[in-house]
C-alpha positions as CSV (number, residue, x, y, z in Angstrom):
1,M,0.0,0.0,0.0
2,A,1.5,3.3,-1.0
3,F,2.1,6.0,1.7
4,Q,0.0,9.1,1.5
5,I,2.1,12.3,1.2
6,N,1.1,15.6,2.9
7,T,1.3,18.0,0.0
8,S,1.3,21.1,2.2
9,L,4.4,19.6,4.0
10,I,6.1,19.2,0.6
11,L,5.6,22.9,-0.2
12,I,6.9,23.9,3.2
13,L,10.0,21.6,2.7
14,L,10.7,22.9,-0.7
15,T,10.5,26.5,0.6
16,V,12.7,25.8,3.5
17,V,15.3,23.9,1.6
18,G,15.4,26.2,-1.4
19,I,15.7,24.8,-4.9
20,H,18.7,27.0,-5.5
21,E,20.7,24.9,-3.0
22,I,20.3,21.8,-5.1
23,E,23.1,21.2,-7.6
24,A,21.0,18.9,-9.8
25,A,17.3,19.5,-10.5
26,L,15.4,17.3,-8.1
27,D,11.6,16.9,-8.1
28,V,9.1,15.1,-6.0
29,N,7.4,14.1,-9.3
30,F,10.6,13.2,-11.2
31,Y,9.3,9.8,-12.2
32,A,5.7,10.7,-12.8
33,K,5.8,10.0,-16.5
34,T,8.7,7.6,-16.8
35,C,8.0,5.3,-13.8
36,P,4.8,6.4,-11.9
37,Q,4.8,3.2,-9.8
38,A,8.4,3.8,-8.6
39,E,7.6,4.8,-5.0
40,K,5.0,2.0,-4.6
41,I,7.5,-0.6,-5.8
42,V,10.1,0.6,-3.3
43,S,7.6,0.9,-0.5
44,D,6.3,-2.6,-1.1
45,A,9.9,-4.0,-0.8
46,V,10.5,-2.0,2.4
47,I,7.2,-3.1,4.0
48,K,7.9,-6.8,3.3
49,A,11.5,-6.5,4.6
50,V,10.4,-4.7,7.8
51,K,7.7,-7.3,8.5
52,N,10.3,-10.1,8.2
53,D,13.0,-8.2,10.3
54,P,12.3,-5.0,12.3
55,R,16.0,-4.3,12.3
56,V,15.7,-3.2,8.7
57,S,14.3,0.2,9.8
58,P,17.4,1.5,11.6
59,R,19.7,-0.2,9.2
60,I,18.2,1.5,6.1
61,L,18.2,4.9,7.9
62,R,21.8,4.6,8.9
63,M,22.8,3.4,5.4
64,F,21.2,6.6,3.9
65,F,23.1,8.8,6.3
66,H,26.4,7.1,5.6
67,D,25.8,7.4,1.9
68,C,25.1,11.1,1.9
69,F,28.0,12.0,4.2
70,I,30.7,10.6,2.0
71,R,30.3,11.7,-1.6
72,G,26.8,13.0,-1.3
73,C,23.7,11.0,-1.8
74,D,24.9,9.0,-4.8
75,A,24.5,5.4,-3.7
76,S,28.3,4.9,-3.5
77,V,27.7,3.1,-0.2
78,L,25.9,0.3,-2.1
79,L,28.8,-0.6,-4.4
80,D,30.7,-3.8,-3.7
81,S,34.4,-3.9,-3.5
82,T,36.3,-5.2,-6.5
83,A,39.8,-6.8,-7.0
84,G,41.3,-3.4,-7.5
85,N,39.2,-1.3,-5.0
86,T,37.9,-1.5,-1.5
87,A,34.5,0.2,-1.4
88,E,32.9,2.3,1.2
89,K,30.8,-0.5,2.6
90,D,34.0,-2.3,3.6
91,G,35.4,0.7,5.4
92,P,35.7,0.3,9.2
93,P,32.7,2.5,10.1
94,N,30.5,0.6,7.6
95,I,31.4,-3.0,8.3
96,S,28.2,-3.2,10.4
97,L,25.9,-1.8,7.7
98,A,23.3,-4.3,6.7
99,A,19.9,-4.6,4.8
100,F,21.5,-4.1,1.4
101,H,19.2,-6.8,0.2
102,V,16.2,-4.5,0.6
103,I,17.6,-2.1,-1.9
104,D,18.6,-5.0,-4.2
105,N,15.0,-6.4,-4.2
106,A,13.5,-3.0,-4.9
107,K,15.9,-2.4,-7.8
108,Q,15.2,-5.8,-9.3
109,Q,11.4,-5.1,-9.4
110,L,12.0,-1.6,-10.8
111,E,14.2,-3.0,-13.5
112,K,11.3,-5.2,-14.6
113,S,8.9,-2.3,-14.7
114,C,11.1,0.6,-15.7
115,P,14.5,-0.6,-16.9
116,Q,17.4,1.9,-16.1
117,I,15.0,4.7,-15.1
118,V,15.1,4.8,-11.3
119,S,18.5,5.4,-9.7
120,C,19.8,3.4,-6.7
121,A,20.4,6.7,-4.9
122,D,16.7,7.6,-5.2
123,I,15.7,4.1,-4.1
124,L,17.7,4.5,-0.9
125,A,16.2,8.0,-0.3
126,I,12.7,6.7,-0.7
127,A,13.4,3.6,1.5
128,A,14.8,5.8,4.3
129,R,11.6,7.8,4.3
130,D,9.5,4.7,4.3
131,V,11.2,3.0,7.3
132,V,10.6,6.2,9.3
133,V,6.9,6.3,8.4
134,L,6.4,2.6,9.1
135,A,7.9,3.2,12.6
136,G,5.4,5.9,13.3
137,G,7.5,8.9,12.3
138,P,6.8,11.8,10.0
139,N,6.2,11.6,6.3
140,W,7.7,13.8,3.6
141,G,7.9,14.1,-0.1
142,V,11.2,12.7,-1.4
143,L,12.8,14.8,-4.0
144,K,14.1,12.5,-6.8
145,G,16.3,12.7,-9.8
146,R,19.7,11.7,-8.3
147,K,22.3,9.9,-10.3
148,D,24.4,7.0,-9.1
149,G,28.1,7.7,-8.5
150,R,30.8,5.5,-10.0
151,I,33.4,6.0,-7.2
152,S,33.4,4.3,-3.8
153,K,36.5,4.2,-1.6
154,A,36.8,2.7,1.9
155,N,39.3,5.4,2.9
156,D,36.7,8.1,2.5
157,T,34.7,6.7,5.4
158,I,37.2,8.3,7.8
159,N,35.1,11.4,7.2
160,L,32.0,9.9,8.9
161,P,31.1,11.3,12.3
162,A,32.1,8.9,15.0
163,P,30.0,7.9,18.1
164,S,32.8,9.5,20.2
165,S,32.6,12.9,18.4
166,N,31.9,15.9,20.6
167,A,29.2,18.4,19.6
168,S,31.7,21.0,18.3
169,L,33.1,18.4,15.8
170,L,29.6,17.4,14.8
171,I,28.6,21.0,14.2
172,Q,31.6,21.5,12.0
173,S,31.0,18.2,10.1
174,F,27.4,19.0,9.4
175,S,28.1,22.6,8.5
176,S,30.7,21.5,5.9
177,R,27.8,19.7,4.2
178,G,25.4,22.6,4.3
179,L,23.5,21.4,7.3
180,S,22.6,23.5,10.3
181,V,22.9,23.0,14.1
182,K,19.1,22.3,14.1
183,D,19.6,19.7,11.3
184,L,22.3,18.1,13.4
185,V,20.1,17.7,16.4
186,A,17.1,16.6,14.4
187,L,19.0,14.0,12.4
188,S,20.7,12.6,15.5
189,G,17.1,11.8,16.6
190,G,17.2,9.0,14.0
191,H,18.9,7.1,16.8
192,T,15.4,6.7,18.2
193,L,15.5,3.5,16.1
194,G,18.4,1.2,16.6
195,F,21.0,-0.6,18.7
196,A,24.6,0.0,19.6
197,H,27.3,-2.6,20.1
198,C,29.4,-2.4,23.3
199,S,32.5,-1.5,21.3
200,S,30.9,1.9,20.3
201,F,30.4,3.1,23.8
202,S,32.4,0.9,26.2
203,A,35.1,3.6,26.6
204,R,32.6,5.6,28.6
205,L,32.1,3.0,31.2
206,R,35.5,2.3,32.8
207,N,38.7,4.3,33.3
208,F,37.2,7.2,31.5
209,N,39.8,9.6,32.9
210,S,42.2,10.0,35.8
211,T,39.4,11.2,38.2
212,N,36.3,9.3,36.9
213,G,35.6,5.6,36.4
214,A,32.6,6.2,34.1
215,D,31.9,9.3,31.9
216,P,30.6,11.8,34.4
217,T,27.9,13.0,31.9
218,L,26.4,9.5,32.0
219,N,23.6,8.9,34.5
220,S,25.2,6.7,37.2
221,K,22.3,4.2,37.3
222,F,22.3,3.9,33.6
223,A,26.1,3.5,33.6
224,A,25.6,0.5,35.9
225,V,23.1,-1.0,33.4
226,L,25.5,-0.5,30.5
227,K,28.4,-2.1,32.5
228,N,26.2,-5.1,33.1
229,Q,25.3,-5.3,29.4
230,C,29.0,-4.9,28.5
231,P,31.1,-6.8,31.0
232,K,34.9,-6.8,30.8
233,P,36.0,-9.0,29.3
234,N,33.1,-9.2,26.9
235,T,32.8,-12.6,25.2
236,N,29.6,-11.8,23.4
237,P,30.2,-9.9,20.1
238,N,26.4,-9.1,19.8
239,A,26.2,-7.5,23.2
240,G,25.0,-3.9,23.4
241,Q,22.2,-1.5,24.2
242,L,19.1,-0.1,22.5
243,L,19.5,3.6,21.8
244,D,16.2,4.5,23.5
245,S,13.5,2.7,25.4
246,T,11.1,2.5,22.5
247,A,13.7,1.4,19.9
248,S,11.1,0.1,17.4
249,V,9.0,3.3,17.4
250,F,10.1,6.6,15.9
251,D,9.4,9.1,18.7
252,N,11.2,11.7,20.8
253,D,12.2,9.3,23.7
254,Y,15.8,9.6,22.5
255,Y,15.8,13.3,23.5
256,K,14.1,12.7,26.8
257,R,16.8,10.2,27.7
258,I,19.6,12.6,26.8
259,V,18.1,15.2,29.2
260,K,18.3,12.5,31.9
261,G,22.0,11.7,31.1
262,M,21.0,8.4,29.3
263,G,22.5,9.0,25.9
264,V,24.3,5.9,24.8
265,F,26.9,7.4,22.5
266,S,29.2,10.2,23.6
267,S,28.1,12.0,20.5
268,D,24.5,11.8,21.7
269,Q,25.0,12.9,25.3
270,G,27.4,15.6,24.1
271,L,24.5,17.4,22.4
272,Y,23.2,18.3,25.9
273,G,26.6,19.7,27.0
274,N,26.9,22.2,24.2
275,S,25.2,25.6,24.4
276,R,24.4,25.6,20.7
277,T,22.7,22.2,20.7
278,K,21.2,21.9,24.2
279,P,18.2,24.2,23.6
280,T,17.1,22.2,20.6
281,V,17.5,18.9,22.5
282,D,15.2,20.4,25.3
283,S,12.7,21.6,22.7
284,F,12.5,18.2,21.0
285,A,12.2,16.4,24.3
286,R,9.2,18.5,25.2
287,N,7.5,18.6,21.8
288,Q,7.5,15.5,19.6
289,A,5.6,17.3,16.8
290,L,8.3,19.9,16.7
291,F,10.9,17.2,16.3
292,F,9.0,15.4,13.6
293,R,8.7,18.6,11.5
294,A,12.4,19.4,12.0
295,F,13.4,15.8,11.1
296,A,11.4,15.9,7.9
297,V,13.1,19.1,6.8
298,A,16.5,17.9,7.8
299,M,16.1,14.6,5.8
300,V,15.2,16.6,2.7
301,R,18.2,18.9,3.2
302,M,20.5,15.9,3.8
303,G,19.1,14.2,0.8
304,N,20.4,17.1,-1.3
305,V,24.0,16.9,-0.1
306,G,26.4,16.5,-3.0
307,V,23.6,15.8,-5.6
308,I,25.1,16.2,-9.1
309,E,23.9,15.7,-12.6
310,T,26.8,13.6,-13.7
311,G,26.6,9.9,-13.0
312,E,24.5,7.0,-14.2
313,V,21.5,4.9,-13.4
314,R,22.9,1.5,-12.4
315,K,21.3,-1.7,-13.5
316,N,22.6,-3.4,-10.4
317,C,23.1,-1.3,-7.3
318,R,26.2,-3.2,-6.3
319,A,28.2,-2.5,-9.4
320,V,28.8,0.3,-11.9
321,N,27.4,-0.3,-15.4
């Protein structure tokens, strides 16, 4: 079943984002004549995948973020490594990315209906919106018309924000991609869906510095819970912690927990210790509707990062044509 799009929200988003900021001409109705069923085909593939495995939702959302933050939203994260090149998906921060099969399945169906019309980059952008909607989050019109990139290098993943990044570094990283402080805080709210392995936050739990055992910004009772989840030594590679208490629902619980000192990543909790980001965290913790509107706007803005007219429409999302 296709999602219903709020047309008034689309107009607001286009006004906020500003078409002049987009390097290539993107349009909500880009495939209206060439492949009118494109969004339904992608949505059907996403719905089926999420029903089979709820972990698909945070995985697709994370995949889209990691794609846009390297070479722009060009589906470079989907390319497989070759004998002569190690691709982004095999870079250290991306080893844990999963759910590529969802994009593959959508692409296969699209190639049957509309051969070489819908780019893999657009499929990923649509899928990211769909997983948010399925989890109870906001809806928005996805601008389409991206081309697929031909370059994907594992070394470039060093530019991805790390779970240990402080707010100042995050502000700088997002700003360099044309994203605001509000966008940063809103997009961080994507962590309302998901799970973190112990390795991504265990440095906060023990021997944090010369005067503190655990990170002092971490709620002491929550720190005890995390230590129990992540013992030392830890023999369970799958051990970790949900990023909020309603991890299968897209809501503002993530911000409420940060206010209480219960952000799992240093990068999450750090948003509450910075004067530029703290007011927005407080606002989103109090008002879920405000967060939803800001998240929708930020996703459209991030979806425009690095979008260019050069490129191709891949037949197979894992390989260049």
